[in-house]
C-alpha positions as a Markdown table, in Angstrom:
| # | Residue | x | y | z |
|---|---|---|---|---|
| 1 | Met | 8.2 | -40.2 | -76.4 |
| 2 | Gln | 10.4 | -40.9 | -79.4 |
| 3 | Asn | 12.1 | -44.3 | -79.2 |
| 4 | Leu | 15.9 | -44.5 | -79.4 |
| 5 | Lys | 17.3 | -47.5 | -81.1 |
| 6 | Val | 19.9 | -49.3 | -78.9 |
| 7 | Ala | 22.5 | -51.9 | -79.7 |
| 8 | Val | 23.7 | -54.3 | -77.0 |
| 9 | Ile | 27.3 | -55.6 | -77.0 |
| 10 | Gly | 27.6 | -58.9 | -75.3 |
| 11 | Leu | 25.3 | -61.8 | -74.2 |
| 12 | Asp | 27.2 | -63.4 | -71.4 |
| 13 | Thr | 25.4 | -61.5 | -68.7 |
| 14 | Ser | 21.7 | -61.7 | -67.5 |
| 15 | His | 21.7 | -57.9 | -68.0 |
| 16 | Ser | 21.7 | -58.5 | -71.8 |
| 17 | Val | 18.2 | -60.0 | -71.3 |
| 18 | Glu | 16.9 | -58.3 | -68.2 |
| 19 | Leu | 17.4 | -54.7 | -69.4 |
| 20 | Pro | 15.8 | -55.3 | -72.9 |
| 21 | Arg | 13.0 | -57.1 | -71.0 |
| 22 | Leu | 11.9 | -53.8 | -69.4 |
| 23 | Cys | 11.5 | -52.0 | -72.7 |
| 24 | Met | 10.6 | -54.8 | -75.0 |
| 25 | Ala | 8.7 | -57.6 | -73.3 |
| 26 | Pro | 4.9 | -57.4 | -73.7 |
| 27 | Asp | 4.2 | -58.8 | -70.3 |
| 28 | Val | 6.4 | -56.5 | -68.2 |
| 29 | Pro | 4.4 | -54.9 | -65.3 |
| 30 | Ala | 3.4 | -51.3 | -66.0 |
| 31 | Asp | 5.4 | -50.1 | -62.9 |
| 32 | Lys | 8.6 | -51.5 | -64.3 |
| 33 | Lys | 8.1 | -50.6 | -68.0 |
| 34 | Val | 10.7 | -48.3 | -69.4 |
| 35 | Asp | 9.5 | -46.4 | -72.4 |
| 36 | Gly | 11.6 | -44.6 | -75.0 |
| 37 | Leu | 14.1 | -47.4 | -75.9 |
| 38 | Thr | 14.0 | -50.1 | -78.5 |
| 39 | Val | 16.8 | -52.7 | -78.5 |
| 40 | Thr | 17.4 | -53.5 | -82.1 |
| 41 | Ala | 20.4 | -55.9 | -82.0 |
| 42 | Cys | 22.8 | -57.8 | -79.7 |
| 43 | Leu | 26.3 | -58.9 | -80.5 |
| 44 | Arg | 27.0 | -62.4 | -79.3 |
| 45 | Phe | 30.4 | -63.9 | -78.4 |
| 46 | Glu | 31.6 | -66.4 | -75.9 |
| 47 | Thr | 33.5 | -65.6 | -72.6 |
| 48 | Pro | 34.3 | -67.7 | -69.6 |
| 49 | Phe | 31.2 | -66.3 | -67.9 |
| 50 | Gln | 28.6 | -68.2 | -70.0 |
| 51 | Asn | 28.5 | -71.5 | -72.0 |
| 52 | Lys | 27.0 | -72.1 | -75.4 |
| 53 | Glu | 23.8 | -73.5 | -73.9 |
| 54 | Gly | 23.2 | -70.4 | -71.8 |
| 55 | Leu | 24.0 | -68.1 | -74.8 |
| 56 | Asp | 21.5 | -70.0 | -77.0 |
| 57 | Lys | 18.8 | -69.7 | -74.4 |
| 58 | Arg | 19.3 | -65.9 | -74.1 |
| 59 | Gln | 19.4 | -65.5 | -77.8 |
| 60 | Ala | 16.1 | -67.3 | -78.2 |
| 61 | Gln | 14.5 | -64.9 | -75.6 |
| 62 | Leu | 15.9 | -61.8 | -77.3 |
| 63 | Glu | 14.7 | -63.0 | -80.7 |
| 64 | Ala | 11.2 | -63.6 | -79.3 |
| 65 | Trp | 11.1 | -59.9 | -78.6 |
| 66 | Gly | 12.2 | -59.1 | -82.1 |
| 67 | Ile | 15.8 | -58.3 | -81.3 |
| 68 | Lys | 18.4 | -59.5 | -83.8 |
| 69 | Val | 21.3 | -61.5 | -82.4 |
| 70 | Thr | 24.5 | -61.6 | -84.5 |
| 71 | Glu | 28.2 | -62.4 | -84.3 |
| 72 | Cys | 29.0 | -59.5 | -86.6 |
| 73 | Phe | 30.0 | -56.2 | -84.8 |
| 74 | Asp | 29.2 | -54.0 | -87.8 |
| 75 | Glu | 25.7 | -55.6 | -88.2 |
| 76 | Ala | 25.0 | -55.2 | -84.4 |
| 77 | Val | 25.7 | -51.4 | -84.4 |
| 78 | Ala | 24.2 | -50.5 | -87.7 |
| 79 | Asp | 21.5 | -47.9 | -87.5 |
| 80 | Cys | 21.5 | -47.6 | -83.7 |
| 81 | Asp | 21.3 | -44.3 | -81.8 |
| 82 | Ala | 23.1 | -45.5 | -78.6 |
| 83 | Ile | 25.0 | -48.5 | -77.3 |
| 84 | Met | 25.0 | -50.6 | -74.1 |
| 85 | Ile | 28.1 | -52.6 | -73.5 |
| 86 | Glu | 26.8 | -55.6 | -71.5 |
| 87 | Ile | 29.8 | -57.9 | -71.0 |
| 88 | Asn | 30.0 | -59.9 | -67.7 |
| 89 | Asp | 33.7 | -60.6 | -68.3 |
| 90 | Pro | 35.6 | -57.4 | -67.5 |
| 91 | Ala | 38.6 | -58.4 | -69.7 |
| 92 | Pro | 37.0 | -57.5 | -73.1 |
| 93 | His | 35.6 | -54.2 | -71.9 |
| 94 | Leu | 38.5 | -52.2 | -73.2 |
| 95 | Pro | 38.8 | -53.8 | -76.7 |
| 96 | Tyr | 35.0 | -53.4 | -77.3 |
| 97 | Phe | 35.0 | -49.9 | -75.9 |
| 98 | Glu | 37.8 | -49.0 | -78.3 |
| 99 | Lys | 35.5 | -50.1 | -81.1 |
| 100 | Val | 32.3 | -48.3 | -80.0 |
| 101 | Val | 33.8 | -45.1 | -78.8 |
| 102 | Lys | 34.8 | -44.2 | -82.4 |
| 103 | Leu | 31.2 | -44.3 | -83.5 |
| 104 | Gly | 30.2 | -41.1 | -81.8 |
| 105 | Lys | 27.1 | -42.5 | -80.1 |
| 106 | Pro | 26.2 | -42.3 | -76.4 |
| 107 | Ile | 27.5 | -45.3 | -74.5 |
| 108 | Phe | 26.6 | -47.1 | -71.3 |
| 109 | Leu | 29.4 | -49.4 | -70.1 |
| 110 | Asp | 28.0 | -51.8 | -67.5 |
| 111 | Lys | 29.9 | -52.7 | -64.4 |
| 112 | Pro | 32.7 | -53.0 | -63.7 |
| 113 | Leu | 34.6 | -50.3 | -65.6 |
| 114 | Ala | 37.4 | -52.7 | -66.5 |
| 115 | Gly | 39.2 | -55.7 | -65.1 |
| 116 | Ser | 42.4 | -53.8 | -64.3 |
| 117 | Leu | 43.4 | -50.3 | -63.4 |
| 118 | Glu | 45.5 | -50.0 | -66.6 |
| 119 | Asp | 42.4 | -50.8 | -68.8 |
| 120 | Gly | 40.2 | -48.5 | -66.8 |
| 121 | Arg | 42.7 | -45.6 | -67.3 |
| 122 | Lys | 42.8 | -46.3 | -71.0 |
| 123 | Ile | 39.0 | -46.2 | -71.2 |
| 124 | Leu | 39.0 | -42.8 | -69.6 |
| 125 | Glu | 41.7 | -41.6 | -72.0 |
| 126 | Leu | 39.7 | -42.8 | -75.0 |
| 127 | Thr | 36.6 | -41.0 | -73.6 |
| 128 | Gln | 38.5 | -37.8 | -73.4 |
| 129 | Lys | 40.2 | -38.3 | -76.8 |
| 130 | Tyr | 36.9 | -38.8 | -78.6 |
| 131 | Asn | 34.9 | -36.4 | -76.4 |
| 132 | Ala | 32.6 | -39.3 | -75.9 |
| 133 | Lys | 29.3 | -39.3 | -74.0 |
| 134 | Val | 29.8 | -42.2 | -71.6 |
| 135 | Phe | 28.8 | -43.4 | -68.2 |
| 136 | Ser | 29.7 | -46.6 | -66.3 |
| 137 | Cys | 28.4 | -47.9 | -63.0 |
| 138 | Ser | 26.7 | -50.7 | -61.2 |
| 139 | Ser | 23.0 | -50.4 | -60.6 |
| 140 | Leu | 23.5 | -50.3 | -56.8 |
| 141 | Pro | 24.6 | -46.6 | -56.4 |
| 142 | Leu | 21.5 | -45.5 | -58.4 |
| 143 | Thr | 19.1 | -46.9 | -55.8 |
| 144 | Pro | 16.9 | -44.0 | -54.6 |
| 145 | Thr | 17.2 | -45.0 | -50.9 |
| 146 | Ile | 20.8 | -43.7 | -50.9 |
| 147 | Pro | 20.0 | -40.0 | -51.6 |
| 148 | Val | 17.1 | -40.2 | -49.2 |
| 149 | Ala | 19.4 | -41.3 | -46.4 |
| 150 | Ile | 21.9 | -38.5 | -47.3 |
| 151 | Asp | 19.1 | -35.9 | -47.4 |
| 152 | Lys | 18.0 | -36.9 | -43.9 |
| 153 | Leu | 21.4 | -35.7 | -42.6 |
| 154 | Gly | 20.0 | -32.2 | -43.2 |
| 155 | Gly | 23.0 | -30.9 | -45.0 |
| 156 | Glu | 25.5 | -31.9 | -42.3 |
| 157 | Ala | 28.9 | -33.1 | -43.7 |
| 158 | Ile | 29.2 | -36.8 | -44.3 |
| 159 | Leu | 32.0 | -38.2 | -42.1 |
| 160 | Gln | 31.4 | -42.0 | -42.2 |
| 161 | Gly | 29.9 | -44.4 | -44.7 |
| 162 | His | 29.3 | -48.1 | -44.4 |
| 163 | Thr | 28.0 | -50.4 | -47.2 |
| 164 | Phe | 27.5 | -54.1 | -47.5 |
| 165 | Gly | 26.8 | -56.3 | -50.5 |
| 166 | Ala | 27.4 | -59.6 | -52.2 |
| 167 | Leu | 30.7 | -61.1 | -53.3 |
| 168 | Gly | 30.1 | -63.6 | -56.1 |
| 169 | Thr | 32.9 | -65.9 | -57.5 |
| 170 | Ala | 34.2 | -64.8 | -60.9 |
| 171 | Pro | 34.8 | -67.6 | -63.5 |
| 172 | Ala | 37.8 | -65.6 | -64.6 |
| 173 | Gly | 39.7 | -62.5 | -63.3 |
| 174 | Glu | 39.2 | -61.0 | -59.8 |
| 175 | Ser | 36.0 | -61.6 | -57.9 |
| 176 | Leu | 36.4 | -58.5 | -55.9 |
| 177 | Ile | 36.4 | -56.4 | -59.0 |
| 178 | Trp | 33.7 | -58.3 | -60.8 |
| 179 | Tyr | 31.2 | -58.4 | -57.9 |
| 180 | Gly | 32.7 | -56.3 | -55.1 |
| 181 | Val | 32.0 | -53.4 | -57.5 |
| 182 | His | 28.4 | -53.2 | -56.1 |
| 183 | Ser | 29.3 | -52.5 | -52.5 |
| 184 | Phe | 32.4 | -50.3 | -53.4 |
| 185 | Glu | 30.3 | -48.1 | -55.7 |
| 186 | Met | 27.6 | -47.7 | -53.1 |
| 187 | Leu | 30.2 | -46.3 | -50.8 |
| 188 | Gln | 31.4 | -44.0 | -53.6 |
| 189 | Arg | 27.8 | -42.7 | -54.0 |
| 190 | Leu | 27.8 | -41.9 | -50.2 |
| 191 | Met | 31.2 | -40.4 | -49.9 |
| 192 | Gly | 32.1 | -39.1 | -53.4 |
| 193 | Cys | 35.7 | -38.9 | -54.5 |
| 194 | Gly | 38.8 | -38.4 | -52.3 |
| 195 | Ala | 39.8 | -42.0 | -51.3 |
| 196 | Glu | 43.4 | -42.1 | -50.3 |
| 197 | Lys | 44.3 | -45.5 | -49.0 |
| 198 | Val | 42.6 | -48.8 | -48.0 |
| 199 | Phe | 43.2 | -51.8 | -45.8 |
| 200 | Ala | 41.4 | -55.1 | -46.7 |
| 201 | Val | 41.0 | -58.3 | -44.8 |
| 202 | Asp | 39.5 | -61.6 | -46.1 |
| 203 | Asp | 38.1 | -63.7 | -43.3 |
| 204 | Gly | 36.7 | -66.4 | -45.6 |
| 205 | Val | 33.1 | -65.2 | -45.1 |
| 206 | Ser | 33.7 | -61.7 | -46.5 |
| 207 | Val | 36.2 | -59.2 | -47.6 |
| 208 | Val | 36.2 | -56.1 | -45.3 |
| 209 | Thr | 37.8 | -53.0 | -46.6 |
| 210 | Asn | 38.6 | -49.9 | -44.6 |
| 211 | Val | 38.9 | -46.7 | -46.6 |
| 212 | Val | 40.6 | -43.5 | -45.6 |
| 213 | Tyr | 39.3 | -40.4 | -47.4 |
| 214 | Asp | 40.6 | -36.9 | -47.4 |
| 215 | Gly | 39.3 | -34.6 | -44.7 |
| 216 | Glu | 39.4 | -37.3 | -42.0 |
| 217 | Arg | 36.4 | -39.1 | -43.6 |
| 218 | Arg | 36.2 | -42.9 | -43.3 |
| 219 | Gly | 34.5 | -45.7 | -45.1 |
| 220 | Leu | 33.8 | -49.4 | -44.5 |
| 221 | Ile | 32.8 | -51.9 | -47.1 |
| 222 | Glu | 31.7 | -55.5 | -46.4 |
| 223 | Ser | 31.7 | -57.7 | -49.5 |
| 224 | Ile | 29.9 | -60.9 | -48.3 |
| 225 | Arg | 30.0 | -64.3 | -49.9 |
| 226 | Gly | 26.6 | -66.1 | -50.3 |
| 227 | Met | 24.4 | -63.2 | -49.0 |
| 228 | Trp | 22.5 | -61.4 | -51.7 |
| 229 | Ser | 21.4 | -58.2 | -50.0 |
| 230 | Tyr | 22.6 | -54.7 | -50.1 |
| 231 | Gly | 22.5 | -51.6 | -47.8 |
| 232 | Gly | 24.4 | -49.5 | -45.4 |
| 233 | Arg | 24.5 | -46.4 | -43.4 |
| 234 | Val | 25.8 | -42.8 | -43.6 |
| 235 | Gln | 26.8 | -40.6 | -40.7 |
| 236 | Ser | 27.5 | -37.0 | -39.9 |
| 237 | Gln | 28.7 | -35.6 | -36.6 |
| 238 | Thr | 25.3 | -35.8 | -35.0 |
| 239 | Lys | 23.1 | -38.1 | -37.2 |
| 240 | Thr | 23.1 | -41.6 | -38.5 |
| 241 | Glu | 20.8 | -42.8 | -41.4 |
| 242 | Phe | 20.5 | -46.4 | -42.6 |
| 243 | Phe | 19.3 | -47.5 | -46.1 |
| 244 | His | 18.4 | -50.8 | -47.7 |
| 245 | Val | 18.2 | -51.7 | -51.4 |
| 246 | Asp | 15.1 | -53.1 | -53.1 |
| 247 | Asn | 16.7 | -55.6 | -55.4 |
| 248 | Ser | 13.5 | -56.1 | -57.4 |
| 249 | Arg | 13.6 | -52.6 | -58.9 |
| 250 | Leu | 17.4 | -52.2 | -59.5 |
| 251 | Tyr | 17.2 | -52.8 | -63.2 |
| 252 | Phe | 14.3 | -50.4 | -63.6 |
| 253 | Tyr | 16.2 | -47.6 | -61.9 |
| 254 | Leu | 19.3 | -48.4 | -64.0 |
| 255 | Leu | 17.5 | -48.5 | -67.3 |
| 256 | Thr | 15.6 | -45.3 | -66.5 |
| 257 | Cys | 19.0 | -43.5 | -65.9 |
| 258 | Ile | 20.4 | -45.0 | -69.1 |
| 259 | Arg | 17.4 | -43.8 | -71.2 |
| 260 | Asp | 17.6 | -40.3 | -69.7 |
| 261 | Phe | 21.3 | -40.2 | -70.3 |
| 262 | Phe | 20.9 | -41.3 | -73.9 |
| 263 | Arg | 18.3 | -38.6 | -74.3 |
| 264 | Gly | 20.7 | -35.8 | -73.2 |
| 265 | Asp | 20.7 | -35.8 | -69.4 |
| 266 | Pro | 24.0 | -35.5 | -67.5 |
| 267 | Ala | 25.6 | -38.8 | -66.4 |
| 268 | Pro | 24.3 | -39.9 | -63.0 |
| 269 | Ile | 27.8 | -41.0 | -62.0 |
| 270 | Ala | 30.9 | -39.2 | -63.3 |
| 271 | Met | 33.5 | -41.4 | -65.0 |
| 272 | Glu | 36.1 | -40.1 | -62.7 |
| 273 | Gln | 34.1 | -41.4 | -59.7 |
| 274 | Thr | 33.7 | -44.8 | -61.4 |
| 275 | Phe | 37.5 | -44.9 | -62.0 |
| 276 | Glu | 38.2 | -44.2 | -58.3 |
| 277 | Gly | 35.9 | -47.0 | -57.4 |
| 278 | Leu | 38.0 | -49.3 | -59.6 |
| 279 | Ala | 41.2 | -47.9 | -58.1 |
| 280 | Met | 39.8 | -48.7 | -54.6 |
| 281 | Met | 39.1 | -52.3 | -55.5 |
| 282 | Cys | 42.6 | -52.7 | -57.0 |
| 283 | Ala | 44.1 | -51.2 | -53.9 |
| 284 | Ala | 42.0 | -53.6 | -51.8 |
| 285 | Leu | 43.5 | -56.5 | -53.8 |
| 286 | Glu | 47.0 | -55.2 | -53.2 |
| 287 | Ser | 46.3 | -54.8 | -49.5 |
| 288 | Leu | 45.0 | -58.4 | -49.3 |
| 289 | Lys | 48.3 | -59.6 | -50.8 |
| 290 | Thr | 50.6 | -57.5 | -48.7 |
| 291 | Gly | 48.7 | -57.3 | -45.4 |
| 292 | Thr | 49.3 | -53.6 | -45.2 |
| 293 | Trp | 47.6 | -50.3 | -46.3 |
| 294 | Ala | 47.6 | -49.7 | -50.0 |
| 295 | Lys | 47.4 | -46.4 | -51.8 |
| 296 | Val | 44.4 | -45.6 | -54.0 |
| 297 | Glu | 45.9 | -44.6 | -57.4 |
| 298 | Lys | 44.7 | -41.5 | -59.1 |
| 299 | Leu | 44.1 | -40.7 | -62.8 |
């Protein structure tokens, strides 16, 4: 398999190390090794999500695998075949996407799509303007237990979906967008597009979001503080199937999808679906403020 050279933009997230680890580290287990990618460079810059000491530690690890770490954007993207935007802080997603989308290379934009609905909409507009090959999602909707649960319904229409996941505390911006993205995008994987309105309640332990979809379909999302497990259920008229997520293999599934996308496969998650997930999170934030149902904005 021919190796594709990949540039990583950002070093404030563990993903900037953990994804390269699976294709670059000599001691990675064979069942988690992802062939076909070589990370060549990483662009380093500070955000509220990681201090200098943490960045230095990550830089040392990447350099031990032969990856160049630089503060020069042009140097980072020179001679690469594809780009992974790995920035924990959602705020810089749009300005860095504006830079990389003009390069004409395949792009993976790690979760969340953006820190605001306005930025997310601009990212999709740039994708269309440059006819860019892009996908963006959390690793959670790519877990194989979700399609297995759907298949067990035997082709019956999905009427109800329920997902649960962690809700971390963001150093900057909205926590529900930064970490609620995992449980929201799992629901999107179950239900597809068509969310119309949401009602969200924060009881201190979790944020619980009710989602009304078209066709009388319903969704429920539990974003739970301090509990780091993920799963849910999917229901048709006559069947209910549960699924759980194996956290230990999430990065493997994600990087495998990224590699296959970079090599020409269709995006595993459509950008329009990712945008609707962001719109659902923004509507949930509005509902928390007003105490009423909030409309899910469309493109």
